N, CA, C and O atoms as a DFTB+ gen file, in Angstrom:
812 C
 N C O
     1  1       0.690      -1.349      -0.405
     2  2      -0.221      -0.007       0.044
     3  2       1.063       1.189       0.163
     4  3       1.245       2.090      -0.656
     5  1       1.690       0.996       1.109
     6  2       3.018       2.430       0.910
     7  2       3.695       2.716      -0.150
     8  3       4.050       3.876      -0.360
     9  1       4.042       1.514      -1.157
    10  2       4.515       1.728      -2.403
    11  2       3.646       2.443      -3.342
    12  3       3.991       3.310      -4.144
    13  1       2.154       1.837      -3.084
    14  2       1.417       2.228      -4.372
    15  2       1.279       3.657      -4.544
    16  3       1.141       4.257      -5.609
    17  1       1.355       4.336      -2.879
    18  2       1.260       5.530      -2.671
    19  2       2.121       6.786      -3.048
    20  3       1.800       7.947      -3.300
    21  1       3.477       6.059      -2.991
    22  2       4.509       6.671      -3.167
    23  2       4.886       6.797      -4.785
    24  3       5.815       7.438      -5.276
    25  1       4.241       6.278      -5.222
    26  2       4.277       5.721      -6.876
    27  2       3.532       6.612      -7.984
    28  3       3.688       6.866      -9.178
    29  1       2.368       7.053      -6.649
    30  2       1.278       8.261      -7.712
    31  2       1.734       9.340      -7.721
    32  3       1.162      10.124      -6.964
    33  1       2.578       9.739      -8.297
    34  2       3.202      11.287      -8.915
    35  2       2.647      11.577      -9.928
    36  3       2.995      10.996     -10.956
    37  1       1.765      12.416      -9.966
    38  2       0.919      13.004     -10.922
    39  2       1.675      14.184     -11.500
    40  3       2.314      14.974     -10.805
    41  1       1.539      14.265     -13.065
    42  2       2.837      15.235     -13.801
    43  2       1.958      16.713     -13.294
    44  3       0.778      17.050     -13.197
    45  1       3.189      17.276     -13.070
    46  2       2.597      18.638     -12.655
    47  2       2.897      20.219     -14.071
    48  3       3.892      20.570     -14.705
    49  1       1.779      20.623     -14.022
    50  2       2.084      21.595     -15.190
    51  2       2.512      22.860     -14.720
    52  3       2.095      23.473     -13.737
    53  1       3.379      23.179     -15.520
    54  2       4.267      24.461     -15.243
    55  2       4.039      25.452     -14.884
    56  3       4.994      26.033     -14.366
    57  1       2.562      26.288     -14.944
    58  2       1.959      26.858     -14.280
    59  2       1.361      26.485     -12.790
    60  3       0.851      27.440     -12.204
    61  1       1.357      25.526     -12.269
    62  2       1.174      25.187     -11.213
    63  2       2.610      25.135     -10.296
    64  3       2.532      24.810      -9.112
    65  1       3.521      25.369     -10.721
    66  2       5.359      25.475      -9.818
    67  2       4.923      26.523      -9.087
    68  3       4.346      27.486      -9.591
    69  1       5.166      26.403      -7.884
    70  2       5.437      27.552      -6.858
    71  2       6.771      28.221      -7.013
    72  3       7.808      27.651      -6.675
    73  1       6.748      29.368      -7.497
    74  2       8.409      29.966      -7.634
    75  2       8.644      30.982      -6.554
    76  3       7.694      31.551      -6.016
    77  1       9.793      31.201      -6.253
    78  2      10.105      32.453      -5.032
    79  2      10.310      33.611      -5.648
    80  3      10.265      34.588      -4.900
    81  1      10.531      33.829      -6.835
    82  2      10.581      35.375      -7.260
    83  2       9.814      35.724      -8.197
    84  3      10.193      36.511      -9.064
    85  1       8.658      35.220      -8.181
    86  2       7.298      35.685      -9.210
    87  2       6.635      36.924      -8.368
    88  3       5.729      37.500      -8.971
    89  1       6.923      37.369      -7.193
    90  2       6.299      38.577      -6.862
    91  2       7.572      39.485      -6.207
    92  3       8.691      38.986      -6.085
    93  1       7.258      40.934      -5.783
    94  2       8.242      41.524      -5.241
    95  2       8.290      41.242      -3.608
    96  3       7.255      40.884      -3.045
    97  1       9.223      41.372      -3.043
    98  2       9.714      41.228      -1.551
    99  2       8.816      42.461      -0.836
   100  3       8.662      43.567      -1.354
   101  1       8.334      42.105       0.273
   102  2       7.946      42.998       1.118
   103  2       8.950      43.332       2.355
   104  3       9.397      42.515       3.160
   105  1       9.220      44.881       2.306
   106  2      10.188      45.321       3.465
   107  2       9.489      44.621       4.798
   108  3       8.277      44.450       4.932
   109  1      10.777      44.160       6.001
   110  2      10.533      43.522       7.274
   111  2       9.331      42.790       7.105
   112  3       8.405      42.860       7.913
   113  1       9.315      42.138       6.152
   114  2       7.841      40.909       6.219
   115  2       8.204      39.600       5.525
   116  3       9.320      39.626       5.005
   117  1       7.589      38.571       5.409
   118  2       8.042      37.188       5.381
   119  2       6.856      36.414       5.777
   120  3       6.135      36.508       6.771
   121  1       6.818      35.404       4.472
   122  2       5.435      34.595       4.413
   123  2       6.529      33.304       4.062
   124  3       7.307      33.190       3.115
   125  1       6.202      32.191       5.465
   126  2       6.263      30.766       5.328
   127  2       5.284      30.089       4.845
   128  3       4.148      30.559       4.912
   129  1       5.496      28.965       4.314
   130  2       4.193      28.248       3.911
   131  2       4.662      26.518       5.063
   132  3       5.816      26.546       5.492
   133  1       4.187      25.795       5.287
   134  2       4.721      24.998       5.678
   135  2       3.593      23.608       5.515
   136  3       2.433      23.613       5.927
   137  1       4.121      22.724       4.971
   138  2       3.343      21.920       4.125
   139  2       3.707      20.391       4.568
   140  3       4.748      19.738       4.491
   141  1       2.459      20.117       5.043
   142  2       2.184      18.775       5.874
   143  2       1.031      17.710       5.764
   144  3      -0.044      18.302       5.664
   145  1       0.886      16.375       5.747
   146  2      -0.650      15.935       5.848
   147  2      -1.299      16.075       7.172
   148  3      -0.706      16.559       8.136
   149  1      -2.575      15.632       7.213
   150  2      -3.351      16.182       8.624
   151  2      -2.578      15.400       9.802
   152  3      -2.061      14.296       9.626
   153  1      -2.565      15.938      10.738
   154  2      -2.130      15.403      11.809
   155  2      -0.725      15.423      12.360
   156  3      -0.327      14.672      13.250
   157  1       0.291      16.738      11.496
   158  2       1.429      16.671      11.500
   159  2       1.866      18.063      12.403
   160  3       2.994      18.554      12.351
   161  1       0.865      18.541      13.154
   162  2       1.092      19.634      13.773
   163  2       1.358      21.135      13.079
   164  3       1.804      22.132      13.647
   165  1       1.037      21.024      11.976
   166  2       1.458      22.389      11.413
   167  2       0.935      23.629      11.935
   168  3       1.588      24.673      11.941
   169  1      -0.035      23.536      12.295
   170  2      -1.018      24.761      13.043
   171  2      -0.095      25.082      14.256
   172  3       0.438      26.188      14.352
   173  1       0.034      24.376      14.920
   174  2       0.727      24.127      16.110
   175  2       2.047      24.984      16.343
   176  3       2.429      25.752      17.225
   177  1       2.591      24.479      15.098
   178  2       4.129      25.219      14.646
   179  2       4.099      26.303      14.177
   180  3       4.998      27.135      14.295
   181  1       2.783      26.489      13.416
   182  2       2.739      28.215      13.068
   183  2       2.584      28.790      14.111
   184  3       3.317      29.779      14.135
   185  1       1.810      28.650      15.295
   186  2       1.508      29.657      16.274
   187  2       2.881      29.853      16.769
   188  3       3.305      31.002      16.895
   189  1       3.667      28.765      17.082
   190  2       4.675      28.896      17.697
   191  2       5.826      29.523      16.811
   192  3       6.893      29.819      17.349
   193  1       5.674      29.680      15.790
   194  2       6.796      30.970      15.072
   195  2       6.197      31.941      15.019
   196  3       7.122      32.754      15.011
   197  1       4.989      32.715      14.959
   198  2       4.502      33.748      15.373
   199  2       4.718      33.921      16.597
   200  3       5.262      35.014      16.440
   201  1       4.754      33.766      17.718
   202  2       4.711      33.986      18.897
   203  2       6.563      34.121      19.118
   204  3       7.001      35.156      19.621
   205  1       7.076      33.526      18.895
   206  2       8.638      33.834      18.979
   207  2       9.177      34.957      18.001
   208  3      10.281      35.470      18.184
   209  1       8.236      35.359      16.816
   210  2       8.694      36.466      15.722
   211  2       8.363      37.921      16.783
   212  3       8.941      38.964      16.476
   213  1       7.516      37.915      17.891
   214  2       7.222      39.015      18.005
   215  2       7.817      40.114      18.442
   216  3       7.295      41.227      18.388
   217  1       9.148      39.832      18.983
   218  2      10.115      40.632      19.071
   219  2      11.287      41.159      17.848
   220  3      12.255      41.917      17.904
   221  1      10.871      40.619      17.113
   222  2      12.021      40.514      16.360
   223  2      12.085      41.743      15.039
   224  3      13.057      41.919      14.305
   225  1      10.742      42.521      14.986
   226  2      10.597      43.512      14.104
   227  2      10.404      42.982      12.570
   228  3      10.424      43.677      11.555
   229  1      10.171      41.269      12.685
   230  2       9.844      41.066      11.189
   231  2       8.264      40.738      11.359
   232  3       7.703      40.318      12.371
   233  1       7.670      41.060      10.031
   234  2       6.076      40.619      10.295
   235  2       5.996      39.407       9.235
   236  3       6.071      39.419       8.006
   237  1       5.833      38.450      10.075
   238  2       5.707      37.174       9.742
   239  2       4.204      36.573       9.463
   240  3       3.182      36.764      10.122
   241  1       4.369      35.892       8.437
   242  2       2.946      35.117       8.230
   243  2       3.119      33.756       7.942
   244  3       4.034      33.299       7.256
   245  1       2.119      33.042       8.542
   246  2       2.580      31.559       7.933
   247  2       1.255      30.901       7.609
   248  3       0.182      31.069       8.187
   249  1       1.576      29.989       6.403
   250  2       0.333      29.601       6.029
   251  2       0.489      28.007       6.063
   252  3       1.615      27.550       6.255
   253  1      -0.528      27.200       5.895
   254  2      -0.387      25.809       6.050
   255  2      -0.926      25.376       4.581
   256  3      -1.515      26.031       3.720
   257  1      -0.491      23.996       4.624
   258  2      -1.431      23.339       3.090
   259  2      -1.090      21.988       3.477
   260  3      -0.053      21.681       4.065
   261  1      -2.244      20.993       3.030
   262  2      -1.665      19.508       2.883
   263  2      -1.567      19.392       1.741
   264  3      -2.476      18.593       1.515
   265  1      -1.051      19.639       0.678
   266  2      -0.871      19.400      -0.674
   267  2      -0.561      20.498      -1.335
   268  3      -0.870      21.668      -1.110
   269  1       0.146      19.970      -2.263
   270  2       0.935      21.438      -3.457
   271  2       0.433      20.460      -4.650
   272  3       0.450      19.233      -4.554
   273  1       0.056      21.060      -5.602
   274  2       0.084      22.818      -5.704
   275  2      -1.052      23.282      -4.956
   276  3      -1.932      22.625      -4.400
   277  1      -0.848      24.797      -5.051
   278  2      -1.517      25.464      -4.371
   279  2      -3.066      26.102      -5.222
   280  3      -2.838      26.301      -6.415
   281  1      -4.044      26.324      -4.943
   282  2      -4.977      26.618      -5.641
   283  2      -4.890      27.665      -6.386
   284  3      -4.701      28.689      -5.728
   285  1      -4.959      27.827      -7.625
   286  2      -4.888      28.775      -8.989
   287  2      -5.679      29.842      -8.511
   288  3      -5.092      30.890      -8.778
   289  1      -6.787      30.062      -7.904
   290  2      -7.696      30.990      -7.828
   291  2      -7.493      31.995      -6.740
   292  3      -8.302      32.865      -6.420
   293  1      -6.509      31.811      -6.293
   294  2      -5.825      32.717      -5.060
   295  2      -4.346      33.443      -5.318
   296  3      -3.646      34.148      -4.591
   297  1      -4.189      32.964      -6.647
   298  2      -2.713      33.615      -7.100
   299  2      -2.440      34.676      -6.721
   300  3      -1.415      34.914      -6.083
   301  1      -3.491      35.714      -7.108
   302  2      -3.182      36.966      -7.268
   303  2      -3.320      37.798      -6.015
   304  3      -2.953      38.965      -5.880
   305  1      -3.821      37.134      -5.245
   306  2      -3.898      37.828      -3.794
   307  2      -2.791      36.946      -2.886
   308  3      -2.372      37.407      -1.824
   309  1      -2.518      36.129      -3.203
   310  2      -1.290      35.254      -2.065
   311  2      -0.315      36.050      -2.109
   312  3      -0.112      36.613      -3.184
   313  1       0.323      36.253      -1.289
   314  2       1.934      36.797      -0.943
   315  2       2.872      36.330      -1.354
   316  3       2.640      35.122      -1.406
   317  1       4.047      36.564      -1.772
   318  2       5.135      35.990      -1.758
   319  2       5.558      34.861      -0.674
   320  3       5.656      35.205       0.504
   321  1       5.863      33.239      -1.133
   322  2       6.267      32.854      -0.500
   323  2       7.886      32.662      -0.221
   324  3       8.649      31.963      -0.887
   325  1       8.214      33.467       0.943
   326  2       9.766      33.246       0.954
   327  2      10.569      32.068       1.691
   328  3      11.797      32.044       1.780
   329  1       9.638      31.024       2.247
   330  2      10.382      29.823       2.582
   331  2       9.480      28.565       3.136
   332  3       8.807      28.621       4.165
   333  1       9.549      27.800       2.559
   334  2       8.711      26.426       2.669
   335  2       9.241      25.554       3.660
   336  3      10.442      25.327       3.513
   337  1       8.615      24.926       4.758
   338  2       9.175      23.870       5.236
   339  2       8.177      22.618       5.067
   340  3       6.951      22.722       5.071
   341  1       8.932      21.364       4.911
   342  2       7.932      20.479       4.330
   343  2       8.209      19.270       5.578
   344  3       9.290      18.721       5.793
   345  1       7.046      19.058       6.242
   346  2       6.947      18.740       7.661
   347  2       6.782      16.995       7.677
   348  3       5.711      16.674       7.162
   349  1       7.529      15.913       8.109
   350  2       7.374      14.410       7.934
   351  2       7.403      13.988       9.484
   352  3       8.149      14.381      10.381
   353  1       6.423      13.122       9.507
   354  2       6.452      12.793      10.812
   355  2       6.776      11.076      10.854
   356  3       6.111      10.241      10.240
   357  1       7.675      10.853      11.520
   358  2       8.530       9.204      11.160
   359  2       7.038       8.010      11.609
   360  3       6.800       6.862      11.234
   361  1       6.330       8.896      12.502
   362  2       5.360       7.619      12.675
   363  2       4.196       7.530      11.540
   364  3       3.493       6.528      11.418
   365  1       4.069       8.704      10.713
   366  2       2.831       8.493       9.580
   367  2       3.224       8.598       8.262
   368  3       3.517       9.583       7.585
   369  1       3.176       7.215       7.966
   370  2       3.834       7.132       6.728
   371  2       2.928       7.959       5.522
   372  3       3.569       8.057       4.476
   373  1       1.888       8.424       5.485
   374  2       1.446       9.409       4.698
   375  2       1.681      10.730       4.368
   376  3       1.412      11.336       3.331
   377  1       2.461      11.265       5.848
   378  2       3.227      12.291       5.783
   379  2       4.465      12.341       4.960
   380  3       4.816      13.481       4.657
   381  1       5.075      11.534       4.605
   382  2       6.208      11.062       3.831
   383  2       5.897      11.292       2.144
   384  3       6.437      12.087       1.375
   385  1       4.914      10.376       1.904
   386  2       3.998      10.548       0.620
   387  2       3.843      11.869       0.431
   388  3       4.281      12.476      -0.547
   389  1       3.211      12.364       1.362
   390  2       2.607      13.892       0.785
   391  2       3.655      14.678       0.428
   392  3       3.551      15.449      -0.526
   393  1       4.979      14.554       1.280
   394  2       6.016      15.504       1.112
   395  2       6.803      15.223      -0.304
   396  3       7.249      16.141      -0.992
   397  1       6.894      14.076      -0.589
   398  2       7.251      13.110      -1.794
   399  2       6.549      13.932      -3.280
   400  3       7.222      14.230      -4.267
   401  1       5.164      14.168      -3.134
   402  2       4.726      14.706      -3.948
   403  2       4.818      16.170      -4.372
   404  3       5.091      16.680      -5.459
   405  1       4.400      16.873      -2.768
   406  2       4.923      18.038      -2.666
   407  2       5.901      19.050      -3.452
   408  3       5.719      20.094      -4.077
   409  1       7.284      18.075      -3.058
   410  2       8.430      18.710      -3.428
   411  2       8.545      19.131      -5.033
   412  3       9.106      20.089      -5.565
   413  1       7.813      18.067      -5.564
   414  2       7.998      18.320      -7.434
   415  2       6.782      19.839      -7.579
   416  3       6.540      20.354      -8.670
   417  1       6.542      20.030      -7.065
   418  2       5.774      21.373      -7.150
   419  2       6.224      22.557      -6.710
   420  3       5.430      23.420      -6.333
   421  1       7.541      22.744      -6.702
   422  2       8.270      23.633      -6.079
   423  2       9.647      23.948      -7.063
   424  3      10.556      23.135      -7.231
   425  1       9.583      25.331      -7.677
   426  2      10.470      25.708      -8.229
   427  2      11.996      24.779      -7.744
   428  3      11.924      24.261      -6.629
   429  1      13.053      24.611      -8.369
   430  2      14.426      24.409      -7.981
   431  2      15.120      25.632      -6.982
   432  3      15.911      25.533      -6.043
   433  1      14.553      26.664      -7.527
   434  2      15.356      27.768      -6.432
   435  2      14.912      27.890      -5.058
   436  3      15.720      28.511      -4.368
   437  1      13.693      27.417      -4.341
   438  2      13.524      27.019      -3.349
   439  2      14.482      25.784      -2.526
   440  3      14.349      25.317      -1.395
   441  1      15.346      25.527      -3.457
   442  2      16.132      24.365      -2.626
   443  2      17.455      24.729      -2.713
   444  3      18.374      23.910      -2.717
   445  1      17.653      26.434      -2.814
   446  2      19.036      26.849      -2.487
   447  2      18.593      27.764      -1.665
   448  3      18.281      28.946      -1.808
   449  1      18.615      26.989      -0.719
   450  2      18.737      27.848       1.003
   451  2      17.139      28.339       1.421
   452  3      17.065      28.989       2.464
   453  1      15.954      28.093       0.735
   454  2      14.974      28.723       1.047
   455  2      13.659      27.611       1.312
   456  3      12.496      27.913       1.043
   457  1      14.036      26.385       1.842
   458  2      13.381      25.439       2.007
   459  2      13.900      24.383       2.926
   460  3      15.127      24.290       2.950
   461  1      13.237      23.586       3.670
   462  2      14.009      22.451       4.406
   463  2      12.720      21.475       4.755
   464  3      11.530      21.696       4.531
   465  1      13.360      20.288       5.396
   466  2      12.443      19.004       5.802
   467  2      12.258      19.267       7.233
   468  3      13.235      19.417       7.968
   469  1      11.147      19.326       7.631
   470  2      10.987      19.356       9.219
   471  2      10.990      17.816       9.685
   472  3      10.431      17.157       8.808
   473  1      11.386      17.072      10.665
   474  2      11.357      15.757      10.556
   475  2      10.908      15.722      12.683
   476  3      11.423      16.228      13.680
   477  1       9.915      14.974      12.455
   478  2       9.188      15.068      13.929
   479  2       9.366      13.469      14.302
   480  3       9.981      12.588      13.701
   481  1       8.525      13.425      15.633
   482  2       8.773      11.907      16.130
   483  2      10.306      11.155      15.847
   484  3      10.279       9.962      15.545
   485  1      11.471      11.767      15.933
   486  2      12.318      10.891      15.950
   487  2      12.894      10.162      16.692
   488  3      13.750       9.386      16.269
   489  1      12.445      10.267      18.422
   490  2      13.226       9.788      19.371
   491  2      12.101       8.222      19.319
   492  3      10.913       8.203      19.000
   493  1      12.858       7.191      19.690
   494  2      12.503       5.792      19.723
   495  2      12.427       5.350      18.122
   496  3      12.730       6.133      17.222
   497  1      12.046       4.184      17.926
   498  2      11.936       3.493      16.803
   499  2      10.906       2.433      16.217
   500  3      10.737       2.052      15.059
   501  1      10.206       2.046      17.535
   502  2       9.112       1.176      17.623
   503  2       8.229       1.320      16.987
   504  3       7.947       0.476      16.136
   505  1       7.452       2.479      17.177
   506  2       6.730       3.140      15.791
   507  2       6.599       3.655      14.844
   508  3       5.523       3.991      14.349
   509  1       7.872       3.848      14.324
   510  2       8.185       4.326      12.920
   511  2       7.702       3.446      12.000
   512  3       7.664       2.231      12.197
   513  1       7.193       4.189      10.632
   514  2       7.303       3.373       9.849
   515  2       7.578       4.603       8.880
   516  3       6.713       4.771       8.021
   517  1       8.475       5.346       8.884
   518  2       9.450       5.550       7.721
   519  2      10.714       5.959       8.582
   520  3      10.758       6.474       9.700
   521  1      11.839       5.531       7.626
   522  2      13.077       5.430       8.129
   523  2      13.755       6.421       8.324
   524  3      13.153       7.344       7.775
   525  1      14.841       6.867       8.876
   526  2      15.463       8.301       8.569
   527  2      16.686       8.190       7.198
   528  3      17.131       9.173       6.606
   529  1      16.986       7.017       6.964
   530  2      17.556       6.597       6.247
   531  2      16.721       7.222       4.557
   532  3      17.398       7.721       3.658
   533  1      15.427       7.065       4.480
   534  2      14.406       7.594       3.633
   535  2      14.635       8.842       3.258
   536  3      15.005       9.338       2.194
   537  1      14.199       9.525       4.891
   538  2      14.380      10.931       4.766
   539  2      15.830      11.767       4.380
   540  3      15.765      12.786       3.691
   541  1      16.835      11.368       4.767
   542  2      18.124      11.633       3.906
   543  2      18.489      11.507       2.935
   544  3      19.378      12.137       2.362
   545  1      17.653      10.385       2.458
   546  2      17.693      10.193       0.685
   547  2      17.250      11.101       0.103
   548  3      17.875      11.618      -0.823
   549  1      15.798      11.621       0.584
   550  2      15.002      12.702       0.057
   551  2      15.647      14.190      -0.004
   552  3      15.553      15.066      -0.864
   553  1      16.287      14.146       1.144
   554  2      16.922      15.489       1.089
   555  2      18.277      15.524       0.323
   556  3      18.732      16.473      -0.315
   557  1      18.935      14.053       0.552
   558  2      20.217      14.209      -0.485
   559  2      19.848      14.781      -2.273
   560  3      20.506      15.499      -3.026
   561  1      18.283      13.960      -2.487
   562  2      18.194      14.097      -3.998
   563  2      17.856      15.723      -3.933
   564  3      18.052      15.981      -5.121
   565  1      17.579      16.651      -3.493
   566  2      16.642      18.148      -3.345
   567  2      17.885      18.811      -3.020
   568  3      17.985      19.997      -3.334
   569  1      19.004      18.141      -2.344
   570  2      20.026      19.038      -1.643
   571  2      19.726      20.093      -0.839
   572  3      20.169      21.215      -1.084
   573  1      18.825      19.797       0.360
   574  2      18.295      20.606       1.083
   575  2      18.152      19.920       2.406
   576  3      17.649      18.797       2.437
   577  1      18.529      20.472       3.426
   578  2      18.677      20.232       4.550
   579  2      17.552      19.812       5.621
   580  3      16.519      20.473       5.525
   581  1      17.572      18.830       6.622
   582  2      16.709      18.445       7.279
   583  2      16.638      18.620       8.790
   584  3      17.682      18.281       9.348
   585  1      15.677      19.060       9.593
   586  2      15.997      19.543      11.091
   587  2      14.986      18.784      11.786
   588  3      13.915      18.517      11.241
   589  1      15.233      18.469      12.813
   590  2      14.701      17.251      14.054
   591  2      14.081      18.082      15.048
   592  3      14.602      19.062      15.581
   593  1      12.634      17.507      15.315
   594  2      12.157      18.486      16.397
   595  2      10.834      18.014      17.038
   596  3      10.374      16.945      16.636
   597  1      10.324      18.545      17.778
   598  2       9.066      17.897      18.196
   599  2       7.895      19.336      18.048
   600  3       8.092      20.527      18.289
   601  1       6.909      18.765      17.653
   602  2       5.582      19.752      17.565
   603  2       4.302      19.397      18.369
   604  3       3.765      20.363      18.912
   605  1       3.885      18.532      18.494
   606  2       2.601      18.014      19.221
   607  2       2.453      18.816      20.641
   608  3       3.337      19.531      21.112
   609  1       1.521      18.636      21.078
   610  2       0.884      19.476      22.201
   611  2       1.662      19.095      23.493
   612  3       1.668      19.876      24.445
   613  1       2.386      17.783      23.546
   614  2       3.344      17.434      24.999
   615  2       4.504      17.800      24.899
   616  3       5.350      17.515      25.747
   617  1       4.822      18.715      23.512
   618  2       6.263      18.904      23.788
   619  2       6.362      20.531      23.497
   620  3       6.841      20.763      22.387
   621  1       6.052      21.552      24.166
   622  2       5.869      22.892      23.790
   623  2       7.399      23.493      24.270
   624  3       7.436      24.721      24.335
   625  1       8.302      22.979      24.515
   626  2       9.803      23.618      24.727
   627  2      10.316      23.108      23.856
   628  3      11.297      23.764      23.506
   629  1      10.116      21.929      23.085
   630  2      10.716      21.628      21.719
   631  2      10.421      22.132      20.573
   632  3      11.197      22.371      19.647
   633  1       8.804      22.370      20.645
   634  2       8.207      23.268      19.623
   635  2       8.924      24.544      19.528
   636  3       9.423      24.946      18.476
   637  1       8.977      25.345      20.947
   638  2       9.690      26.437      20.638
   639  2      11.053      26.844      20.249
   640  3      11.505      27.939      19.913
   641  1      11.746      25.346      20.419
   642  2      13.233      25.554      19.517
   643  2      13.198      25.663      18.557
   644  3      13.925      26.364      17.852
   645  1      11.911      24.666      18.113
   646  2      12.063      24.452      16.230
   647  2      11.800      25.835      15.898
   648  3      12.653      26.332      15.163
   649  1      10.983      26.481      16.194
   650  2      10.282      27.512      15.773
   651  2      11.178      28.859      15.713
   652  3      11.072      29.787      14.911
   653  1      11.892      28.741      16.554
   654  2      13.106      29.727      16.516
   655  2      14.198      29.302      15.453
   656  3      14.594      30.180      14.686
   657  1      14.715      28.028      15.347
   658  2      15.486      27.486      14.655
   659  2      14.709      27.976      13.279
   660  3      15.398      28.880      12.805
   661  1      13.739      27.779      12.585
   662  2      12.800      28.000      11.796
   663  2      13.026      29.252      11.323
   664  3      13.413      29.463      10.174
   665  1      12.777      30.236      12.258
   666  2      12.654      31.811      12.154
   667  2      14.032      32.074      11.962
   668  3      14.191      32.987      11.152
   669  1      14.884      31.695      12.326
   670  2      16.449      32.154      11.889
   671  2      16.563      31.806      10.170
   672  3      16.773      32.777       9.443
   673  1      16.435      30.536       9.576
   674  2      16.337      30.423       8.648
   675  2      15.492      31.312       7.646
   676  3      15.918      31.603       6.529
   677  1      14.152      31.759       8.172
   678  2      13.567      32.634       7.630
   679  2      14.062      34.175       7.056
   680  3      13.911      34.702       5.953
   681  1      14.535      34.518       7.959
   682  2      15.261      35.675       8.376
   683  2      16.165      35.814       7.705
   684  3      16.343      36.952       7.270
   685  1      17.097      34.775       7.335
   686  2      18.269      34.811       6.488
   687  2      17.431      34.699       5.158
   688  3      17.485      35.791       4.593
   689  1      16.644      33.758       4.414
   690  2      16.326      33.690       3.240
   691  2      15.627      35.007       2.617
   692  3      15.545      35.375       1.445
   693  1      15.067      35.690       4.027
   694  2      14.285      36.979       3.430
   695  2      15.353      38.239       3.359
   696  3      15.105      39.428       3.159
   697  1      16.139      37.837       3.500
   698  2      17.543      39.250       3.200
   699  2      17.713      40.171       4.760
   700  3      18.348      41.223       4.831
   701  1      16.974      39.491       5.990
   702  2      17.119      40.317       6.956
   703  2      18.368      39.983       7.567
   704  3      18.567      40.553       8.640
   705  1      19.341      39.139       7.127
   706  2      20.616      38.517       7.997
   707  2      21.582      38.540       6.785
   708  3      21.235      38.002       5.734
   709  1      22.815      39.163       6.909
   710  2      23.995      39.260       5.960
   711  2      24.479      38.046       5.938
   712  3      25.697      37.921       6.063
   713  1      23.788      37.075       5.804
   714  2      24.579      35.605       5.700
   715  2      23.576      34.993       4.355
   716  3      22.384      35.202       4.134
   717  1      24.682      34.084       3.508
   718  2      23.797      33.675       2.183
   719  2      23.135      32.422       2.402
   720  3      23.897      31.528       2.769
   721  1      22.311      32.208       2.318
   722  2      21.103      31.210       2.709
   723  2      21.953      29.851       2.237
   724  3      21.797      28.817       2.887
   725  1      22.660      29.870       1.338
   726  2      22.905      28.707       0.901
   727  2      24.325      28.239       1.757
   728  3      24.757      27.091       1.868
   729  1      24.843      29.367       2.263
   730  2      26.064      29.162       3.726
   731  2      25.500      28.307       5.001
   732  3      25.912      27.332       5.629
   733  1      24.193      29.273       5.082
   734  2      23.246      28.481       5.911
   735  2      22.600      27.037       6.116
   736  3      22.272      26.339       7.075
   737  1      22.588      26.951       4.844
   738  2      21.982      25.884       4.484
   739  2      22.859      24.305       4.501
   740  3      22.434      23.157       4.636
   741  1      24.356      24.891       4.284
   742  2      25.098      23.690       4.160
   743  2      25.678      23.742       5.704
   744  3      25.873      22.614       6.157
   745  1      25.974      24.763       6.549
   746  2      26.014      24.490       7.905
   747  2      25.068      23.644       8.687
   748  3      25.419      22.898       9.601
   749  1      23.970      23.794       8.311
   750  2      22.769      23.000       9.026
   751  2      22.717      21.928       8.438
   752  3      21.978      21.052       8.886
   753  1      23.476      21.705       7.291
   754  2      22.930      20.251       7.068
   755  2      24.084      19.226       7.834
   756  3      23.999      18.049       8.185
   757  1      25.174      20.204       7.925
   758  2      26.418      19.375       8.580
   759  2      26.038      19.069      10.041
   760  3      26.265      17.981      10.571
   761  1      25.387      20.208      10.709
   762  2      25.241      19.948      12.009
   763  2      23.834      18.597      11.959
   764  3      23.712      17.683      12.774
   765  1      23.098      18.823      10.971
   766  2      21.976      17.751      11.237
   767  2      22.786      16.412      11.165
   768  3      22.807      15.565      12.058
   769  1      23.285      16.363      10.266
   770  2      24.342      14.793      10.148
   771  2      25.044      14.380      11.477
   772  3      25.004      13.227      11.906
   773  1      25.887      15.722      12.286
   774  2      26.401      15.271      13.320
   775  2      25.237      14.803      14.290
   776  3      25.421      13.732      14.868
   777  1      24.294      15.353      14.483
   778  2      23.466      15.079      15.480
   779  2      22.787      13.705      15.260
   780  3      22.533      12.911      16.165
   781  1      22.505      13.510      13.847
   782  2      21.901      12.085      13.481
   783  2      23.220      11.044      13.876
   784  3      22.850       9.942      14.280
   785  1      24.522      11.226      13.819
   786  2      25.214      10.570      14.094
   787  2      25.537       9.972      15.597
   788  3      25.750       8.798      15.899
   789  1      25.507      11.195      16.488
   790  2      25.311      11.056      17.615
   791  2      23.955      10.523      18.423
   792  3      24.032       9.929      19.499
   793  1      22.752      10.811      17.769
   794  2      21.848       9.709      18.457
   795  2      21.461       8.815      17.861
   796  3      20.558       8.164      18.387
   797  1      21.886       8.462      16.730
   798  2      21.992       6.940      16.180
   799  2      22.980       5.946      16.439
   800  3      22.669       4.831      16.857
   801  1      24.076       6.268      16.228
   802  2      25.679       5.817      16.216
   803  2      26.183       5.311      17.256
   804  3      26.566       4.152      17.411
   805  1      26.200       6.575      18.337
   806  2      26.667       6.863      19.736
   807  2      26.508       5.481      20.564
   808  3      25.358       5.157      20.862
   809  1      27.443       4.747      20.907
   810  2      27.420       3.742      21.997
   811  2      27.583       4.178      23.091
   812  3      27.581       3.423      24.063
């Protein structure tokens, strides 16, 4: 069943591809898109990101969707999407196949420091139906980093930490930090690898 879900990748029309530079940026403002299936905690994470952004001077808007492409009828009024976070829950196989489909609807420019994969429910392996190796392969395929963290109701501190990490990436991608998004992406990919090695392979 999982194999059938992953193989159902419909062809994406050029007009449906989400592009980062099709609209002008707004000064001191950024819009983030959280992509993930139902039950992955998108709304909780969105609220945490807005909460931690209150003292930064950045006008942050966080939107959520369960799938891509986005509806065409709202294209004219939709703000420019500055950053995309794809949410994968290791205990939810559908969340992985949803992201696999969604990344095909995104312009390659987003994978140059304007997107990441957020991996949740990493601790413990007994109830995993998605392996970290699969996530790592997907991240390598799109040359994009992944970060691990907690989102669900029982992890308020982890969720706040994750929201802060994402906010830092958003500020860089929106041009508020004098750092290249590619440099940050490379650094975070190295840190993610080190964290994974420590968590899964240290005896």
